[in-house]
N, CA, C and O atoms as a Tinker XYZ file with bonds, in Angstrom:
   232  protein
     1  N      6.461000   -2.883000   -3.225000    73     2
     2  CA     6.854000   -3.510000   -4.863000    64     1     3
     3  C      6.314000   -2.165000   -5.129000    63     2     4     5
     4  O      5.498000   -1.471000   -4.522000    81     3
     5  N      7.015000   -1.986000   -6.233000    73     3     6
     6  CA     6.764000   -0.667000   -7.108000    64     5     7
     7  C      6.346000   -1.193000   -8.962000    63     6     8     9
     8  O      6.869000   -2.260000   -9.283000    81     7
     9  N      5.842000   -0.788000   -9.605000    73     7    10
    10  CA     5.614000   -1.200000  -11.077000    64     9    11
    11  C      6.017000   -0.429000  -11.798000    63    10    12    13
    12  O      5.946000    0.798000  -11.728000    81    11
    13  N      6.690000   -1.367000  -12.910000    73    11    14
    14  CA     7.564000   -0.403000  -14.217000    64    13    15
    15  C      7.019000   -0.844000  -15.090000    63    14    16    17
    16  O      6.423000   -1.922000  -15.078000    81    15
    17  N      7.162000    0.208000  -16.373000    73    15    18
    18  CA     7.006000   -0.511000  -17.791000    64    17    19
    19  C      7.928000   -0.311000  -19.010000    63    18    20    21
    20  O      8.018000    0.660000  -19.762000    81    19
    21  N      8.212000   -0.815000  -19.008000    73    19    22
    22  CA     9.086000   -0.527000  -20.605000    64    21    23
    23  C      8.155000   -0.287000  -21.639000    63    22    24    25
    24  O      7.271000   -0.851000  -22.284000    81    23
    25  N      8.729000    0.783000  -21.520000    73    23    26
    26  CA     8.407000    2.012000  -22.561000    64    25    27
    27  C      9.363000    2.239000  -23.812000    63    26    28    29
    28  O      9.889000    3.346000  -23.921000    81    27
    29  N      9.615000    1.277000  -24.744000    73    27    30
    30  CA    10.612000    0.981000  -25.675000    64    29    31
    31  C      9.632000    0.542000  -26.516000    63    30    32    33
    32  O      8.513000    0.449000  -26.011000    81    31
    33  N      9.744000    0.273000  -27.567000    73    31    34
    34  CA     8.724000   -0.700000  -28.768000    64    33    35
    35  C     10.668000   -2.410000  -28.658000    63    34    36    37
    36  O     10.778000   -3.483000  -29.250000    81    35
    37  N     11.116000   -2.085000  -28.193000    73    35    38
    38  CA    12.032000   -2.801000  -28.460000    64    37    39
    39  C     11.440000   -4.355000  -26.541000    63    38    40    41
    40  O     11.372000   -4.105000  -25.338000    81    39
    41  N     11.198000   -5.662000  -27.305000    73    39    42
    42  CA    11.535000   -6.782000  -25.696000    64    41    43
    43  C     13.613000   -6.302000  -25.393000    63    42    44    45
    44  O     14.635000   -6.159000  -26.065000    81    43
    45  N     13.167000   -6.236000  -23.977000    73    43    46
    46  CA    14.515000   -5.859000  -23.122000    64    45    47
    47  C     14.954000   -6.798000  -22.468000    63    46    48    49
    48  O     14.324000   -6.889000  -21.414000    81    47
    49  N     15.857000   -7.675000  -22.583000    73    47    50
    50  CA    16.561000   -8.791000  -20.940000    64    49    51
    51  C     16.789000   -7.847000  -19.729000    63    50    52    53
    52  O     16.984000   -6.644000  -19.557000    81    51
    53  N     16.672000   -8.964000  -18.974000    73    51    54
    54  CA    16.383000   -7.977000  -17.757000    64    53    55
    55  C     17.467000   -9.021000  -16.903000    63    54    56    57
    56  O     16.905000  -10.014000  -16.441000    81    55
    57  N     18.737000   -8.932000  -16.677000    73    55    58
    58  CA    19.956000   -9.936000  -15.864000    64    57    59
    59  C     18.472000   -9.899000  -14.125000    63    58    60    61
    60  O     17.790000  -10.810000  -13.656000    81    59
    61  N     18.573000   -8.639000  -13.792000    73    59    62
    62  CA    18.103000   -8.469000  -12.475000    64    61    63
    63  C     16.594000   -9.003000  -12.661000    63    62    64    65
    64  O     15.973000   -9.159000  -11.609000    81    63
    65  N     16.075000   -9.235000  -13.591000    73    63    66
    66  CA    14.598000   -9.448000  -13.364000    64    65    67
    67  C     14.862000  -12.049000  -13.906000    63    66    68    69
    68  O     14.026000  -12.946000  -13.796000    81    67
    69  N     16.058000  -12.091000  -14.298000    73    67    70
    70  CA    16.255000  -13.266000  -14.973000    64    69    71
    71  C     15.304000  -13.322000  -16.681000    63    70    72    73
    72  O     15.548000  -14.029000  -17.658000    81    71
    73  N     14.430000  -12.491000  -16.522000    73    71    74
    74  CA    13.807000  -12.863000  -17.935000    64    73    75
    75  C     13.197000  -11.585000  -18.815000    63    74    76    77
    76  O     13.423000  -10.435000  -18.438000    81    75
    77  N     12.571000  -11.799000  -19.765000    73    75    78
    78  CA    12.743000  -10.871000  -20.721000    64    77    79
    79  C     11.453000   -9.672000  -20.672000    63    78    80    81
    80  O     10.362000  -10.193000  -20.441000    81    79
    81  N     11.427000   -8.644000  -20.795000    73    79    82
    82  CA    10.545000   -7.637000  -20.295000    64    81    83
    83  C      9.516000   -7.237000  -22.347000    63    82    84    85
    84  O     10.139000   -6.913000  -23.359000    81    83
    85  N      8.858000   -7.319000  -22.313000    73    83    86
    86  CA     8.317000   -7.401000  -23.470000    64    85    87
    87  C      7.643000   -6.061000  -23.705000    63    86    88    89
    88  O      6.863000   -5.874000  -22.771000    81    87
    89  N      7.613000   -4.782000  -24.794000    73    87    90
    90  CA     7.318000   -3.673000  -24.790000    64    89    91
    91  C      5.544000   -3.742000  -24.272000    63    90    92    93
    92  O      4.574000   -4.489000  -24.141000    81    91
    93  N      6.206000   -1.860000  -24.069000    73    91    94
    94  CA     4.920000   -1.747000  -23.033000    64    93    95
    95  C      4.558000   -2.565000  -21.486000    63    94    96    97
    96  O      3.984000   -2.149000  -20.479000    81    95
    97  N      5.000000   -3.523000  -21.723000    73    95    98
    98  CA     4.634000   -4.715000  -20.218000    64    97    99
    99  C      5.362000   -3.813000  -18.835000    63    98   100   101
   100  O      6.276000   -3.121000  -18.387000    81    99
   101  N      4.034000   -4.531000  -18.644000    73    99   102
   102  CA     4.322000   -3.874000  -16.906000    64   101   103
   103  C      4.709000   -4.472000  -15.654000    63   102   104   105
   104  O      3.769000   -4.785000  -14.924000    81   103
   105  N      5.781000   -4.688000  -15.268000    73   103   106
   106  CA     6.760000   -5.692000  -14.230000    64   105   107
   107  C      6.416000   -4.876000  -12.871000    63   106   108   109
   108  O      6.252000   -3.657000  -12.815000    81   107
   109  N      6.355000   -5.603000  -12.003000    73   107   110
   110  CA     6.523000   -4.996000  -10.425000    64   109   111
   111  C      8.566000   -5.609000  -10.187000    63   110   112   113
   112  O      9.402000   -6.397000  -10.631000    81   111
   113  N      8.380000   -4.628000   -9.277000    73   111   114
   114  CA     9.886000   -5.478000   -8.820000    64   113   115
   115  C      9.443000   -4.957000   -7.540000    63   114   116   117
   116  O      8.314000   -4.503000   -7.354000    81   115
   117  N     10.825000   -5.070000   -6.213000    73   115   118
   118  CA    10.491000   -4.682000   -5.365000    64   117   119
   119  C     11.238000   -3.109000   -5.291000    63   118   120   121
   120  O     11.655000   -2.572000   -6.318000    81   119
   121  N     11.352000   -2.407000   -3.825000    73   119   122
   122  CA    11.609000   -1.143000   -4.151000    64   121   123
   123  C     12.713000   -0.957000   -4.227000    63   122   124   125
   124  O     13.195000   -0.017000   -4.859000    81   123
   125  N     13.621000   -2.145000   -3.356000    73   123   126
   126  CA    15.220000   -2.382000   -3.572000    64   125   127
   127  C     15.812000   -2.219000   -4.576000    63   126   128   129
   128  O     16.801000   -1.508000   -4.752000    81   127
   129  N     15.201000   -2.930000   -5.391000    73   127   130
   130  CA    15.943000   -2.789000   -6.852000    64   129   131
   131  C     15.551000   -1.889000   -8.052000    63   130   132   133
   132  O     15.956000   -2.030000   -9.206000    81   131
   133  N     14.661000   -0.900000   -7.575000    73   131   134
   134  CA    14.546000    0.268000   -8.334000    64   133   135
   135  C     15.500000    1.202000   -7.424000    63   134   136   137
   136  O     16.438000    1.354000   -8.207000    81   135
   137  N     15.758000    1.735000   -6.565000    73   135   138
   138  CA    16.832000    2.650000   -6.092000    64   137   139
   139  C     17.980000    1.578000   -6.219000    63   138   140   141
   140  O     18.991000    1.926000   -5.609000    81   139
   141  N     18.049000    0.750000   -6.654000    73   139   142
   142  CA    19.126000   -0.158000   -6.317000    64   141   143
   143  C     20.358000    0.003000   -7.469000    63   142   144   145
   144  O     21.586000    0.023000   -7.382000    81   143
   145  N     19.535000    0.093000   -8.435000    73   143   146
   146  CA    20.080000   -0.217000  -10.049000    64   145   147
   147  C     19.302000    1.426000  -10.704000    63   146   148   149
   148  O     18.677000    2.384000  -10.250000    81   147
   149  N     20.077000    0.730000  -12.593000    73   147   150
   150  CA    19.754000    2.550000  -12.644000    64   149   151
   151  C     18.719000    1.791000  -14.097000    63   150   152   153
   152  O     18.968000    0.812000  -14.800000    81   151
   153  N     17.326000    2.915000  -14.106000    73   151   154
   154  CA    16.661000    2.544000  -14.552000    64   153   155
   155  C     15.945000    4.212000  -15.885000    63   154   156   157
   156  O     15.029000    5.024000  -15.759000    81   155
   157  N     16.756000    4.026000  -16.733000    73   155   158
   158  CA    16.247000    4.907000  -16.822000    64   157   159
   159  C     15.171000    5.377000  -18.030000    63   158   160   161
   160  O     14.960000    4.743000  -19.064000    81   159
   161  N     14.735000    6.261000  -17.758000    73   159   162
   162  CA    13.414000    7.123000  -17.494000    64   161   163
   163  C     13.422000    6.856000  -19.414000    63   162   164   165
   164  O     12.294000    7.116000  -19.834000    81   163
   165  N     14.220000    6.500000  -20.369000    73   163   166
   166  CA    13.519000    6.964000  -21.861000    64   165   167
   167  C     13.675000    5.306000  -22.370000    63   166   168   169
   168  O     13.602000    4.893000  -23.528000    81   167
   169  N     13.961000    4.348000  -20.858000    73   167   170
   170  CA    13.644000    2.855000  -20.961000    64   169   171
   171  C     12.113000    2.888000  -20.245000    63   170   172   173
   172  O     11.068000    2.868000  -20.896000    81   171
   173  N     12.165000    2.922000  -19.343000    73   171   174
   174  CA    11.425000    2.488000  -17.879000    64   173   175
   175  C     10.130000    3.737000  -17.661000    63   174   176   177
   176  O     10.333000    4.938000  -17.841000    81   175
   177  N      9.528000    3.466000  -17.470000    73   175   178
   178  CA     8.055000    4.421000  -16.424000    64   177   179
   179  C      7.976000    3.792000  -15.166000    63   178   180   181
   180  O      7.675000    2.646000  -14.834000    81   179
   181  N      8.312000    4.791000  -14.546000    73   179   182
   182  CA     7.427000    4.589000  -12.845000    64   181   183
   183  C      5.917000    4.341000  -12.625000    63   182   184   185
   184  O      5.495000    5.268000  -11.933000    81   183
   185  N      4.947000    3.483000  -12.926000    73   183   186
   186  CA     3.887000    3.898000  -12.366000    64   185   187
   187  C      3.501000    3.442000  -11.744000    63   186   188   189
   188  O      2.568000    3.021000  -12.428000    81   187
   189  N      3.292000    2.926000  -10.542000    73   187   190
   190  CA     4.053000    3.364000   -8.639000    64   189   191
   191  C      4.615000    4.039000   -8.334000    63   190   192   193
   192  O      5.555000    4.222000   -9.108000    81   191
   193  N      4.615000    4.897000   -7.166000    73   191   194
   194  CA     5.688000    5.437000   -6.531000    64   193   195
   195  C      6.036000    4.238000   -5.558000    63   194   196   197
   196  O      5.055000    3.508000   -5.420000    81   195
   197  N      7.001000    3.875000   -4.936000    73   195   198
   198  CA     7.425000    3.184000   -3.598000    64   197   199
   199  C      6.404000    3.407000   -2.443000    63   198   200   201
   200  O      6.236000    4.608000   -2.654000    81   199
   201  N      5.465000    3.097000   -1.203000    73   199   202
   202  CA     5.114000    3.878000   -0.107000    64   201   203
   203  C      6.130000    3.678000    1.000000    63   202   204   205
   204  O      6.595000    2.650000    1.494000    81   203
   205  N      6.345000    5.020000    1.255000    73   203   206
   206  CA     7.429000    5.242000    2.300000    64   205   207
   207  C      7.075000    4.220000    3.355000    63   206   208   209
   208  O      5.879000    3.949000    3.242000    81   207
   209  N      7.572000    3.637000    4.205000    73   207   210
   210  CA     7.166000    2.265000    5.623000    64   209   211
   211  C      7.640000    4.110000    6.756000    63   210   212   213
   212  O      7.238000    4.346000    7.895000    81   211
   213  N      8.256000    4.738000    6.167000    73   211   214
   214  CA     9.202000    5.622000    7.268000    64   213   215
   215  C      8.926000    6.869000    7.800000    63   214   216   217
   216  O      9.655000    7.766000    7.377000    81   215
   217  N      7.897000    7.249000    8.782000    73   215   218
   218  CA     7.423000    8.886000    8.841000    64   217   219
   219  C      6.234000    8.280000    9.064000    63   218   220   221
   220  O      5.777000    7.376000    9.764000    81   219
   221  N      5.853000    9.114000    8.195000    73   219   222
   222  CA     4.123000    9.251000    7.927000    64   221   223
   223  C      3.487000   10.604000    8.403000    63   222   224   225
   224  O      4.216000   11.328000    9.081000    81   223
   225  N      2.196000   11.035000    8.122000    73   223   226
   226  CA     1.377000   11.688000    8.256000    64   225   227
   227  C      1.822000   12.552000   10.030000    63   226   228   229
   228  O      2.292000   12.111000   11.079000    81   227
   229  N      1.384000   13.852000    9.593000    73   227   230
   230  CA     1.489000   14.790000   10.724000    64   229   231
   231  C      0.064000   15.050000   11.316000    63   230   232
   232  O     -0.078000   15.809000   12.274000    81   231
């Protein structure tokens, strides 16, 4: 899971989430939704990066 924040001064309707995201609200989304859709950096900021399950430390 990844957390993204609405960094605008407007409530944004996000059909993908099926709801309205308020200004400065933090929402948690599935990693696949982050990668599969456009989240403009002028509108959204990623607060936590997805945790990769591939590879690992060497």
